[in-house]
PDBQT receptor file of N, H, CA, C and O in Angstrom, charges set to zero:
ATOM      1  N   ILE A   1       0.833  -1.185   0.003  1.00  0.00    +0.000 N 
ATOM      2  CA  ILE A   1       0.004  -0.011   0.000  1.00  0.00    +0.000 C 
ATOM      3  C   ILE A   1       0.890   1.251   0.000  1.00  0.00    +0.000 C 
ATOM      4  O   ILE A   1       1.877   1.331   0.730  1.00  0.00    +0.000 OA
ATOM      5  N   ASN A   2       0.515   2.223  -0.828  1.00  0.00    +0.000 N 
ATOM      6  H   ASN A   2      -0.287   2.158  -1.422  1.00  0.00    +0.000 HD
ATOM      7  CA  ASN A   2       1.209   3.470  -0.955  1.00  0.00    +0.000 C 
ATOM      8  C   ASN A   2       2.709   3.302  -1.286  1.00  0.00    +0.000 C 
ATOM      9  O   ASN A   2       3.562   3.999  -0.737  1.00  0.00    +0.000 OA
ATOM     10  N   THR A   3       3.001   2.360  -2.197  1.00  0.00    +0.000 N 
ATOM     11  H   THR A   3       2.309   1.793  -2.643  1.00  0.00    +0.000 HD
ATOM     12  CA  THR A   3       4.395   2.201  -2.606  1.00  0.00    +0.000 C 
ATOM     13  C   THR A   3       4.626   3.078  -3.856  1.00  0.00    +0.000 C 
ATOM     14  O   THR A   3       3.678   3.516  -4.508  1.00  0.00    +0.000 OA
ATOM     15  N   HIS A   4       5.867   3.312  -4.158  1.00  0.00    +0.000 N 
ATOM     16  H   HIS A   4       6.637   2.956  -3.629  1.00  0.00    +0.000 HD
ATOM     17  CA  HIS A   4       6.224   4.107  -5.340  1.00  0.00    +0.000 C 
ATOM     18  C   HIS A   4       6.365   3.177  -6.526  1.00  0.00    +0.000 C 
ATOM     19  O   HIS A   4       7.281   2.358  -6.585  1.00  0.00    +0.000 OA
ATOM     20  N   ILE A   5       5.445   3.312  -7.471  1.00  0.00    +0.000 N 
ATOM     21  H   ILE A   5       4.700   3.977  -7.423  1.00  0.00    +0.000 HD
ATOM     22  CA  ILE A   5       5.514   2.470  -8.681  1.00  0.00    +0.000 C 
ATOM     23  C   ILE A   5       5.358   3.371  -9.879  1.00  0.00    +0.000 C 
ATOM     24  O   ILE A   5       4.886   4.499  -9.742  1.00  0.00    +0.000 OA
ATOM     25  N   PRO A   6       5.746   2.900 -11.062  1.00  0.00    +0.000 N 
ATOM     26  CA  PRO A   6       5.556   3.723 -12.267  1.00  0.00    +0.000 C 
ATOM     27  C   PRO A   6       4.062   3.966 -12.532  1.00  0.00    +0.000 C 
ATOM     28  O   PRO A   6       3.233   3.097 -12.260  1.00  0.00    +0.000 OA
ATOM     29  N   LEU A   7       3.730   5.125 -13.052  1.00  0.00    +0.000 N 
ATOM     30  H   LEU A   7       4.403   5.831 -13.273  1.00  0.00    +0.000 HD
ATOM     31  CA  LEU A   7       2.357   5.444 -13.387  1.00  0.00    +0.000 C 
ATOM     32  C   LEU A   7       1.946   4.738 -14.654  1.00  0.00    +0.000 C 
ATOM     33  O   LEU A   7       2.724   4.671 -15.605  1.00  0.00    +0.000 OA
ATOM     34  N   VAL A   8       0.736   4.209 -14.685  1.00  0.00    +0.000 N 
ATOM     35  H   VAL A   8       0.104   4.264 -13.912  1.00  0.00    +0.000 HD
ATOM     36  CA  VAL A   8       0.190   3.560 -15.855  1.00  0.00    +0.000 C 
ATOM     37  C   VAL A   8      -1.084   4.293 -16.266  1.00  0.00    +0.000 C 
ATOM     38  O   VAL A   8      -1.657   5.016 -15.451  1.00  0.00    +0.000 OA
ATOM     39  N   ALA A   9      -1.546   4.125 -17.515  1.00  0.00    +0.000 N 
ATOM     40  H   ALA A   9      -1.081   3.537 -18.177  1.00  0.00    +0.000 HD
ATOM     41  CA  ALA A   9      -2.704   4.892 -18.003  1.00  0.00    +0.000 C 
ATOM     42  C   ALA A   9      -3.967   4.522 -17.256  1.00  0.00    +0.000 C 
ATOM     43  O   ALA A   9      -4.884   5.338 -17.178  1.00  0.00    +0.000 OA
ATOM     44  N   GLU A  10      -4.050   3.315 -16.701  1.00  0.00    +0.000 N 
ATOM     45  H   GLU A  10      -3.305   2.652 -16.764  1.00  0.00    +0.000 HD
ATOM     46  CA  GLU A  10      -5.237   2.896 -15.989  1.00  0.00    +0.000 C 
ATOM     47  C   GLU A  10      -5.308   3.429 -14.557  1.00  0.00    +0.000 C 
ATOM     48  O   GLU A  10      -6.324   3.257 -13.885  1.00  0.00    +0.000 OA
ATOM     49  N   MET A  11      -4.235   4.077 -14.083  1.00  0.00    +0.000 N 
ATOM     50  H   MET A  11      -3.409   4.217 -14.629  1.00  0.00    +0.000 HD
ATOM     51  CA  MET A  11      -4.222   4.557 -12.714  1.00  0.00    +0.000 C 
ATOM     52  C   MET A  11      -4.306   6.084 -12.723  1.00  0.00    +0.000 C 
ATOM     53  O   MET A  11      -3.345   6.746 -13.114  1.00  0.00    +0.000 OA
ATOM     54  N   PRO A  12      -5.446   6.658 -12.296  1.00  0.00    +0.000 N 
ATOM     55  CA  PRO A  12      -5.542   8.102 -12.288  1.00  0.00    +0.000 C 
ATOM     56  C   PRO A  12      -4.552   8.732 -11.311  1.00  0.00    +0.000 C 
ATOM     57  O   PRO A  12      -4.221   8.136 -10.286  1.00  0.00    +0.000 OA
ATOM     58  N   HIS A  13      -4.088   9.917 -11.625  1.00  0.00    +0.000 N 
ATOM     59  H   HIS A  13      -4.357  10.401 -12.457  1.00  0.00    +0.000 HD
ATOM     60  CA  HIS A  13      -3.105  10.632 -10.800  1.00  0.00    +0.000 C 
ATOM     61  C   HIS A  13      -3.471  12.089 -10.820  1.00  0.00    +0.000 C 
ATOM     62  O   HIS A  13      -3.809  12.630 -11.873  1.00  0.00    +0.000 OA
ATOM     63  N   GLY A  14      -3.411  12.729  -9.689  1.00  0.00    +0.000 N 
ATOM     64  H   GLY A  14      -3.137  12.290  -8.834  1.00  0.00    +0.000 HD
ATOM     65  CA  GLY A  14      -3.755  14.167  -9.582  1.00  0.00    +0.000 C 
ATOM     66  C   GLY A  14      -4.850  14.322  -8.548  1.00  0.00    +0.000 C 
ATOM     67  O   GLY A  14      -4.935  13.540  -7.601  1.00  0.00    +0.000 OA
ATOM     68  N   GLY A  15      -5.676  15.317  -8.728  1.00  0.00    +0.000 N 
ATOM     69  H   GLY A  15      -5.607  15.951  -9.497  1.00  0.00    +0.000 HD
ATOM     70  CA  GLY A  15      -6.732  15.520  -7.766  1.00  0.00    +0.000 C 
ATOM     71  C   GLY A  15      -7.665  16.648  -8.069  1.00  0.00    +0.000 C 
ATOM     72  O   GLY A  15      -7.462  17.408  -9.016  1.00  0.00    +0.000 OA
ATOM     73  N   TYR A  16      -8.672  16.754  -7.275  1.00  0.00    +0.000 N 
ATOM     74  H   TYR A  16      -8.837  16.137  -6.506  1.00  0.00    +0.000 HD
ATOM     75  CA  TYR A  16      -9.649  17.850  -7.333  1.00  0.00    +0.000 C 
ATOM     76  C   TYR A  16      -9.489  18.650  -6.047  1.00  0.00    +0.000 C 
ATOM     77  O   TYR A  16      -9.458  18.088  -4.953  1.00  0.00    +0.000 OA
ATOM     78  N   LYS A  17      -9.390  19.927  -6.187  1.00  0.00    +0.000 N 
ATOM     79  H   LYS A  17      -9.415  20.384  -7.076  1.00  0.00    +0.000 HD
ATOM     80  CA  LYS A  17      -9.218  20.819  -5.024  1.00  0.00    +0.000 C 
ATOM     81  C   LYS A  17      -8.047  20.352  -4.173  1.00  0.00    +0.000 C 
ATOM     82  O   LYS A  17      -6.922  20.296  -4.669  1.00  0.00    +0.000 OA
ATOM     83  N   LYS A  18      -8.274  20.017  -2.912  1.00  0.00    +0.000 N 
ATOM     84  H   LYS A  18      -9.188  20.062  -2.509  1.00  0.00    +0.000 HD
ATOM     85  CA  LYS A  18      -7.164  19.639  -2.059  1.00  0.00    +0.000 C 
ATOM     86  C   LYS A  18      -6.939  18.134  -2.023  1.00  0.00    +0.000 C 
ATOM     87  O   LYS A  18      -6.110  17.650  -1.252  1.00  0.00    +0.000 OA
ATOM     88  N   SER A  19      -7.665  17.396  -2.843  1.00  0.00    +0.000 N 
ATOM     89  H   SER A  19      -8.338  17.789  -3.469  1.00  0.00    +0.000 HD
ATOM     90  CA  SER A  19      -7.499  15.957  -2.869  1.00  0.00    +0.000 C 
ATOM     91  C   SER A  19      -6.220  15.567  -3.664  1.00  0.00    +0.000 C 
ATOM     92  O   SER A  19      -5.810  16.276  -4.583  1.00  0.00    +0.000 OA
ATOM     93  N   GLY A  20      -5.630  14.465  -3.300  1.00  0.00    +0.000 N 
ATOM     94  H   GLY A  20      -5.963  13.889  -2.553  1.00  0.00    +0.000 HD
ATOM     95  CA  GLY A  20      -4.483  13.984  -4.040  1.00  0.00    +0.000 C 
ATOM     96  C   GLY A  20      -4.840  12.908  -5.032  1.00  0.00    +0.000 C 
ATOM     97  O   GLY A  20      -3.951  12.241  -5.562  1.00  0.00    +0.000 OA
ATOM     98  N   TYR A  21      -6.102  12.721  -5.295  1.00  0.00    +0.000 N 
ATOM     99  H   TYR A  21      -6.824  13.263  -4.864  1.00  0.00    +0.000 HD
ATOM    100  CA  TYR A  21      -6.572  11.664  -6.216  1.00  0.00    +0.000 C 
ATOM    101  C   TYR A  21      -7.385  12.307  -7.325  1.00  0.00    +0.000 C 
ATOM    102  O   TYR A  21      -8.248  13.144  -7.062  1.00  0.00    +0.000 OA
ATOM    103  N   GLY A  22      -7.116  11.922  -8.554  1.00  0.00    +0.000 N 
ATOM    104  H   GLY A  22      -6.415  11.241  -8.767  1.00  0.00    +0.000 HD
ATOM    105  CA  GLY A  22      -7.841  12.487  -9.673  1.00  0.00    +0.000 C 
ATOM    106  C   GLY A  22      -7.628  11.703 -10.949  1.00  0.00    +0.000 C 
ATOM    107  O   GLY A  22      -7.630  10.472 -10.944  1.00  0.00    +0.000 OA
ATOM    108  N   LYS A  23      -7.444  12.426 -12.045  1.00  0.00    +0.000 N 
ATOM    109  H   LYS A  23      -7.442  13.426 -12.049  1.00  0.00    +0.000 HD
ATOM    110  CA  LYS A  23      -7.392  11.729 -13.316  1.00  0.00    +0.000 C 
ATOM    111  C   LYS A  23      -6.265  12.196 -14.271  1.00  0.00    +0.000 C 
ATOM    112  O   LYS A  23      -6.197  11.735 -15.410  1.00  0.00    +0.000 OA
ATOM    113  N   ASP A  24      -5.407  13.085 -13.823  1.00  0.00    +0.000 N 
ATOM    114  H   ASP A  24      -5.462  13.460 -12.897  1.00  0.00    +0.000 HD
ATOM    115  CA  ASP A  24      -4.324  13.521 -14.693  1.00  0.00    +0.000 C 
ATOM    116  C   ASP A  24      -3.385  12.361 -15.019  1.00  0.00    +0.000 C 
ATOM    117  O   ASP A  24      -3.209  11.455 -14.204  1.00  0.00    +0.000 OA
ATOM    118  N   LEU A  25      -2.806  12.387 -16.168  1.00  0.00    +0.000 N 
ATOM    119  H   LEU A  25      -2.949  13.122 -16.830  1.00  0.00    +0.000 HD
ATOM    120  CA  LEU A  25      -1.871  11.369 -16.661  1.00  0.00    +0.000 C 
ATOM    121  C   LEU A  25      -2.484  10.017 -16.844  1.00  0.00    +0.000 C 
ATOM    122  O   LEU A  25      -1.769   9.016 -16.885  1.00  0.00    +0.000 OA
ATOM    123  N   SER A  26      -3.830   9.954 -16.961  1.00  0.00    +0.000 N 
ATOM    124  H   SER A  26      -4.411  10.767 -16.928  1.00  0.00    +0.000 HD
ATOM    125  CA  SER A  26      -4.453   8.669 -17.186  1.00  0.00    +0.000 C 
ATOM    126  C   SER A  26      -5.418   8.763 -18.413  1.00  0.00    +0.000 C 
ATOM    127  O   SER A  26      -5.672   9.839 -18.954  1.00  0.00    +0.000 OA
ATOM    128  N   SER A  27      -5.918   7.610 -18.802  1.00  0.00    +0.000 N 
ATOM    129  H   SER A  27      -5.711   6.736 -18.362  1.00  0.00    +0.000 HD
ATOM    130  CA  SER A  27      -6.835   7.600 -19.943  1.00  0.00    +0.000 C 
ATOM    131  C   SER A  27      -8.145   8.336 -19.614  1.00  0.00    +0.000 C 
ATOM    132  O   SER A  27      -8.865   8.742 -20.527  1.00  0.00    +0.000 OA
ATOM    133  N   TYR A  28      -8.458   8.510 -18.331  1.00  0.00    +0.000 N 
ATOM    134  H   TYR A  28      -7.874   8.181 -17.590  1.00  0.00    +0.000 HD
ATOM    135  CA  TYR A  28      -9.665   9.220 -17.929  1.00  0.00    +0.000 C 
ATOM    136  C   TYR A  28      -9.565  10.724 -18.217  1.00  0.00    +0.000 C 
ATOM    137  O   TYR A  28     -10.591  11.400 -18.291  1.00  0.00    +0.000 OA
ATOM    138  N   ALA A  29      -8.361  11.253 -18.380  1.00  0.00    +0.000 N 
ATOM    139  H   ALA A  29      -7.528  10.704 -18.321  1.00  0.00    +0.000 HD
ATOM    140  CA  ALA A  29      -8.179  12.667 -18.663  1.00  0.00    +0.000 C 
ATOM    141  C   ALA A  29      -8.696  13.027 -20.034  1.00  0.00    +0.000 C 
ATOM    142  O   ALA A  29      -8.999  14.193 -20.286  1.00  0.00    +0.000 OA
ATOM    143  N   LEU A  30      -8.808  12.060 -20.932  1.00  0.00    +0.000 N 
ATOM    144  H   LEU A  30      -8.562  11.113 -20.727  1.00  0.00    +0.000 HD
ATOM    145  CA  LEU A  30      -9.330  12.321 -22.271  1.00  0.00    +0.000 C 
ATOM    146  C   LEU A  30     -10.781  12.811 -22.227  1.00  0.00    +0.000 C 
ATOM    147  O   LEU A  30     -11.210  13.533 -23.127  1.00  0.00    +0.000 OA
ATOM    148  N   ASP A  31     -11.544  12.429 -21.193  1.00  0.00    +0.000 N 
ATOM    149  H   ASP A  31     -11.195  11.843 -20.462  1.00  0.00    +0.000 HD
ATOM    150  CA  ASP A  31     -12.921  12.894 -21.082  1.00  0.00    +0.000 C 
ATOM    151  C   ASP A  31     -13.038  14.402 -20.994  1.00  0.00    +0.000 C 
ATOM    152  O   ASP A  31     -14.049  14.962 -21.419  1.00  0.00    +0.000 OA
ATOM    153  N   ASP A  32     -12.030  15.076 -20.452  1.00  0.00    +0.000 N 
ATOM    154  H   ASP A  32     -11.209  14.621 -20.107  1.00  0.00    +0.000 HD
ATOM    155  CA  ASP A  32     -12.041  16.528 -20.369  1.00  0.00    +0.000 C 
ATOM    156  C   ASP A  32     -11.819  17.181 -21.712  1.00  0.00    +0.000 C 
ATOM    157  O   ASP A  32     -12.195  18.338 -21.898  1.00  0.00    +0.000 OA
ATOM    158  N   TYR A  33     -11.239  16.498 -22.625  1.00  0.00    +0.000 N 
ATOM    159  H   TYR A  33     -10.933  15.558 -22.474  1.00  0.00    +0.000 HD
ATOM    160  CA  TYR A  33     -10.858  17.068 -23.922  1.00  0.00    +0.000 C 
ATOM    161  C   TYR A  33     -11.719  16.534 -25.086  1.00  0.00    +0.000 C 
ATOM    162  O   TYR A  33     -11.491  16.925 -26.230  1.00  0.00    +0.000 OA
ATOM    163  N   THR A  34     -12.680  15.673 -24.830  1.00  0.00    +0.000 N 
ATOM    164  H   THR A  34     -12.865  15.355 -23.900  1.00  0.00    +0.000 HD
ATOM    165  CA  THR A  34     -13.482  15.116 -25.895  1.00  0.00    +0.000 C 
ATOM    166  C   THR A  34     -14.959  15.305 -25.571  1.00  0.00    +0.000 C 
ATOM    167  O   THR A  34     -15.328  15.553 -24.424  1.00  0.00    +0.000 OA
ATOM    168  N   ARG A  35     -15.783  15.185 -26.580  1.00  0.00    +0.000 N 
ATOM    169  H   ARG A  35     -15.483  14.984 -27.512  1.00  0.00    +0.000 HD
ATOM    170  CA  ARG A  35     -17.237  15.220 -26.413  1.00  0.00    +0.000 C 
ATOM    171  C   ARG A  35     -17.846  14.314 -27.451  1.00  0.00    +0.000 C 
ATOM    172  O   ARG A  35     -17.245  14.045 -28.491  1.00  0.00    +0.000 OA
ATOM    173  N   ILE A  36     -19.027  13.851 -27.166  1.00  0.00    +0.000 N 
ATOM    174  H   ILE A  36     -19.515  14.069 -26.321  1.00  0.00    +0.000 HD
ATOM    175  CA  ILE A  36     -19.749  12.960 -28.052  1.00  0.00    +0.000 C 
ATOM    176  C   ILE A  36     -20.391  13.798 -29.137  1.00  0.00    +0.000 C 
ATOM    177  O   ILE A  36     -21.004  14.827 -28.852  1.00  0.00    +0.000 OA
ATOM    178  N   LYS A  37     -20.253  13.359 -30.394  1.00  0.00    +0.000 N 
ATOM    179  H   LYS A  37     -19.755  12.523 -30.625  1.00  0.00    +0.000 HD
ATOM    180  CA  LYS A  37     -20.846  14.049 -31.527  1.00  0.00    +0.000 C 
ATOM    181  C   LYS A  37     -21.500  13.013 -32.438  1.00  0.00    +0.000 C 
ATOM    182  O   LYS A  37     -20.903  11.982 -32.746  1.00  0.00    +0.000 OA
ATOM    183  N   HIS A  38     -22.733  13.296 -32.867  1.00  0.00    +0.000 N 
ATOM    184  H   HIS A  38     -23.218  14.134 -32.617  1.00  0.00    +0.000 HD
ATOM    185  CA  HIS A  38     -23.454  12.383 -33.705  1.00  0.00    +0.000 C 
ATOM    186  C   HIS A  38     -23.539  13.008 -35.125  1.00  0.00    +0.000 C 
ATOM    187  O   HIS A  38     -23.963  14.153 -35.280  1.00  0.00    +0.000 OA
ATOM    188  N   VAL A  39     -23.138  12.252 -36.124  1.00  0.00    +0.000 N 
ATOM    189  H   VAL A  39     -22.794  11.321 -35.997  1.00  0.00    +0.000 HD
ATOM    190  CA  VAL A  39     -23.163  12.747 -37.500  1.00  0.00    +0.000 C 
ATOM    191  C   VAL A  39     -23.982  11.759 -38.328  1.00  0.00    +0.000 C 
ATOM    192  O   VAL A  39     -23.758  10.549 -38.278  1.00  0.00    +0.000 OA
ATOM    193  N   MET A  40     -24.938  12.298 -39.093  1.00  0.00    +0.000 N 
ATOM    194  H   MET A  40     -25.120  13.280 -39.134  1.00  0.00    +0.000 HD
ATOM    195  CA  MET A  40     -25.726  11.460 -39.999  1.00  0.00    +0.000 C 
ATOM    196  C   MET A  40     -25.484  11.931 -41.428  1.00  0.00    +0.000 C 
ATOM    197  O   MET A  40     -25.420  13.129 -41.705  1.00  0.00    +0.000 OA
ATOM    198  N   ALA A  41     -25.352  10.966 -42.321  1.00  0.00    +0.000 N 
ATOM    199  H   ALA A  41     -25.404   9.993 -42.096  1.00  0.00    +0.000 HD
ATOM    200  CA  ALA A  41     -25.147  11.300 -43.739  1.00  0.00    +0.000 C 
ATOM    201  C   ALA A  41     -25.943  10.311 -44.600  1.00  0.00    +0.000 C 
ATOM    202  O   ALA A  41     -25.990   9.114 -44.317  1.00  0.00    +0.000 OA
ATOM    203  N   ASN A  42     -26.561  10.841 -45.652  1.00  0.00    +0.000 N 
ATOM    204  H   ASN A  42     -26.523  11.813 -45.882  1.00  0.00    +0.000 HD
ATOM    205  CA  ASN A  42     -27.273   9.997 -46.610  1.00  0.00    +0.000 C 
ATOM    206  C   ASN A  42     -26.260   9.501 -47.669  1.00  0.00    +0.000 C 
ATOM    207  O   ASN A  42     -25.749  10.288 -48.466  1.00  0.00    +0.000 OA
ATOM    208  N   LEU A  43     -25.990   8.214 -47.659  1.00  0.00    +0.000 N 
ATOM    209  H   LEU A  43     -26.405   7.574 -47.012  1.00  0.00    +0.000 HD
ATOM    210  CA  LEU A  43     -25.007   7.666 -48.556  1.00  0.00    +0.000 C 
ATOM    211  C   LEU A  43     -25.656   7.030 -49.815  1.00  0.00    +0.000 C 
ATOM    212  O   LEU A  43     -24.975   6.398 -50.622  1.00  0.00    +0.000 OA
ATOM    213  N   ASP A  44     -26.977   7.213 -49.957  1.00  0.00    +0.000 N 
ATOM    214  H   ASP A  44     -27.530   7.727 -49.301  1.00  0.00    +0.000 HD
ATOM    215  CA  ASP A  44     -27.706   6.651 -51.117  1.00  0.00    +0.000 C 
ATOM    216  C   ASP A  44     -27.813   7.672 -52.232  1.00  0.00    +0.000 C 
ATOM    217  O   ASP A  44     -28.915   8.114 -52.557  1.00  0.00    +0.000 OA
ATOM    218  N   SER A  45     -26.703   8.052 -52.818  1.00  0.00    +0.000 N 
ATOM    219  H   SER A  45     -25.808   7.694 -52.554  1.00  0.00    +0.000 HD
ATOM    220  CA  SER A  45     -26.741   9.028 -53.896  1.00  0.00    +0.000 C 
ATOM    221  C   SER A  45     -26.115   8.539 -55.175  1.00  0.00    +0.000 C 
ATOM    222  O   SER A  45     -26.082   9.269 -56.165  1.00  0.00    +0.000 OA
TER     223      SER A  45
């Protein structure tokens, strides 16, 4: 518990406000930079 290990993408790092736990340096950080977009196109032409 609480050992020093290399950071991996599945392990969130950082925090919110005064917390030491968050999502920087992880795959969860992508949620802050992406959004869902729906595109429809008629391909019957």
